[in-house]
N, C-alpha and C positions, 0 to 999 in steps of 0.2 A: 583495623581490629575491631570486630566484632561483637566482642560480646561475649565466645561459647573456648570461649580458650583453654581454661584451664579446669573447664569443665570436669573433664573426666580427673583429673587430683584435685579435688575439691569432694569430689563423691568417693574415691578414696580412700583420700583423710577421714571423711564420715562413718566411712564403710568399716574402716578402719576403726576407730574407733566407738564405735558400738558395740563393734567384736570384743573389743578390749574390755566395755565398761561388760556384758555378758558374761567375759572370762571371769572377769570378779566378784557379777553376783554369782556364778556356777565355782568361785574359788573361796573364797571368802563366807558366801553365808546359804552356798546352797541350795539354790535358786538356778531352777534350770529354764533355758530359755527357749521358749516356747517359735518364736522367728528365726531363731538361728538352726539349732540342734535337732527340734525335735515335733514333727509337723502340727501346722498348729492343730488339727483334731486330733492331737494324745494326747493318753489322759496319765500324766505325769504319775501319780498317785500311783498306774500301775507297774513299775521299774522294779527290776527284779532288785534290781539289787543297785542302790543309786549311791549310792560309797564310790562302788568298782564301776560305775557309770560315768563317777563326776571324775577322780581318779584320773580318767580314759581320754574321757572328751575336755579337758583339760584344756592340756599341751598340746592338743590339733586346734585347737579355739586361740589360744597364746598365737604360734601362729603364723595363724591366716590373722591375727588383727598387723600383728608386728608386720608383714609382706604388703598387706591395701598399706599400712601408715610409709612405707617410707613409701610403696611405688605413688603413692600418691605426694607426696615429699618431693618428691624424684621429677615427678611433673610437670608439678609446678613449679619447680627449678627450672626444667628445662624448656618451657613455656614461657617463662617472665625476665628470669634473671641470662641465662647462654644454653643455651643447647649442650648433652649431653655424646651425641653420638648417640654409640653403640648400644650405649646406656640405658637410653629409655630401650629399646628393643630388650632387651637382655634383662630387666623389669618386666613388660610387657610382659615376657615371653614364662620366668619366676611369677612371675600374679595366677595366670591362666592357671597351668600346673600347678600351683597351691591348693588354688579354686577346686581342681578337678577332685585333687589328692582330696582337698577334705570334700566334696563331695559324698563320694564311693567308703571313706573312711568313717562317714556319722553313719552314712546310708548302713552298714555293718554293725555301725557299734547300736542301732537302733530295731533291729534286724536282733539282734543277740540278745540287748536289759527290754524290750518293750513286747 
């Protein structure tokens, strides 16, 4: 054991919790997170329709958060409790597919609303 076995599980849970926090701020406070949803140099005040953007980006951000948390939990379980076999690879492919989907759809939303 070299101490680094569960690093991807911890990163997955951390990223998922941060995404969940960003979703909560977007959904309930109307704050658009500049580190996940839009590039840092984007002026949020130039959004053409903030409510429509919130409605479109919110569910996508929630899906990302849930998948990342599930992946992180599964990775930690696989590392420290018992092998999950093919489920590990299914979750890895799922998280990569969701990351690509999220990046692609948010890029389209940003082009439309900013």
